[in-house]
C-alpha positions as CSV (number, residue, x, y, z in Angstrom):
1,M,99.5,90.4,82.6
2,S,101.4,93.6,81.7
3,Q,105.1,93.8,82.3
4,I,104.6,96.6,84.8
5,E,102.1,94.5,86.8
6,R,104.4,91.5,86.7
7,N,107.3,93.6,88.0
8,Y,105.1,95.0,90.8
9,K,104.0,91.5,91.9
10,I,107.5,90.1,91.7
11,E,108.9,92.9,93.8
12,H,106.2,92.1,96.5
13,L,107.1,88.4,96.5
14,L,110.7,89.2,96.7
15,D,110.2,91.5,99.8
16,F,108.2,88.8,101.4
17,K,111.4,86.8,101.7
18,K,109.4,83.5,101.2
19,F,111.0,83.0,97.8
20,N,114.3,83.6,96.3
21,E,114.9,85.6,93.1
22,D,115.5,82.7,90.8
23,E,112.4,81.0,91.9
24,V,110.3,84.1,91.3
25,L,111.8,84.9,88.0
26,S,111.3,81.4,86.7
27,M,107.5,81.4,87.6
28,S,104.9,81.8,85.0
29,D,102.4,84.7,85.0
30,E,99.7,82.5,86.6
31,Q,102.0,81.3,89.4
32,I,103.0,84.8,90.3
33,E,99.3,85.9,90.2
34,Y,98.4,83.0,92.5
35,F,101.2,83.6,95.1
36,H,100.5,87.3,95.1
37,W,96.8,86.7,95.8
38,L,97.7,84.1,98.4
39,Y,100.0,86.2,100.5
40,F,98.9,89.9,99.8
41,E,95.2,90.2,98.7
42,E,92.6,90.4,101.5
43,S,89.3,88.7,101.2
44,V,86.1,89.4,103.0
45,Y,86.5,86.0,104.5
46,D,89.9,86.9,106.0
47,L,88.1,89.4,108.0
48,M,85.5,87.1,109.5
Protein backbone atom coordinates (compact mmCIF):
# COMPACT_ATOMS: atom_id res chain seq x y z
CA MET A 1 0.00 0.00 0.00
CA SER A 2 1.32 3.44 -0.83
CA GLN A 3 2.03 5.97 1.89
CA ILE A 4 -0.71 8.25 0.56
CA GLU A 5 -3.27 5.45 0.69
CA ARG A 6 -2.11 4.43 4.17
CA ASN A 7 -2.43 8.01 5.45
CA TYR A 8 -5.89 8.31 3.93
CA LYS A 9 -7.10 5.12 5.63
CA ILE A 10 -5.47 6.05 8.95
CA GLU A 11 -7.22 9.40 8.86
CA HIS A 12 -10.59 7.70 8.34
CA LEU A 13 -9.99 5.28 11.18
CA LEU A 14 -9.00 8.09 13.52
CA ASP A 15 -12.09 10.09 12.56
CA PHE A 16 -14.22 7.06 13.33
CA LYS A 17 -13.20 7.41 17.03
CA LYS A 18 -13.15 3.66 17.57
CA PHE A 19 -9.34 3.56 17.74
CA ASN A 20 -6.85 5.82 19.38
CA GLU A 21 -3.91 7.20 17.46
CA ASP A 22 -1.30 4.90 19.02
CA GLU A 23 -3.31 1.80 18.08
CA VAL A 24 -3.73 2.85 14.47
CA LEU A 25 -0.13 3.93 13.99
CA SER A 26 1.14 0.61 15.31
CA MET A 27 -1.05 -1.44 12.92
CA SER A 28 0.38 -3.20 9.90
CA ASP A 29 -0.80 -2.36 6.40
CA GLU A 30 -2.97 -5.47 6.38
CA GLN A 31 -4.68 -4.51 9.62
CA ILE A 32 -5.37 -0.99 8.39
CA GLU A 33 -6.83 -2.32 5.14
CA TYR A 34 -8.98 -4.82 7.03
CA PHE A 35 -10.47 -2.29 9.49
CA HIS A 36 -11.00 0.27 6.75
CA TRP A 37 -12.82 -2.36 4.70
CA LEU A 38 -14.81 -3.48 7.74
CA TYR A 39 -16.07 -0.03 8.71
CA PHE A 40 -16.11 2.06 5.54
CA GLU A 41 -16.52 0.03 2.37
CA GLU A 42 -20.02 -0.94 1.36
CA SER A 43 -20.73 -4.28 -0.16
CA VAL A 44 -23.62 -5.39 -2.33
CA TYR A 45 -24.64 -7.62 0.57
CA ASP A 46 -24.87 -4.60 2.91
CA LEU A 47 -27.66 -3.25 0.76
CA MET A 48 -29.79 -6.39 0.86
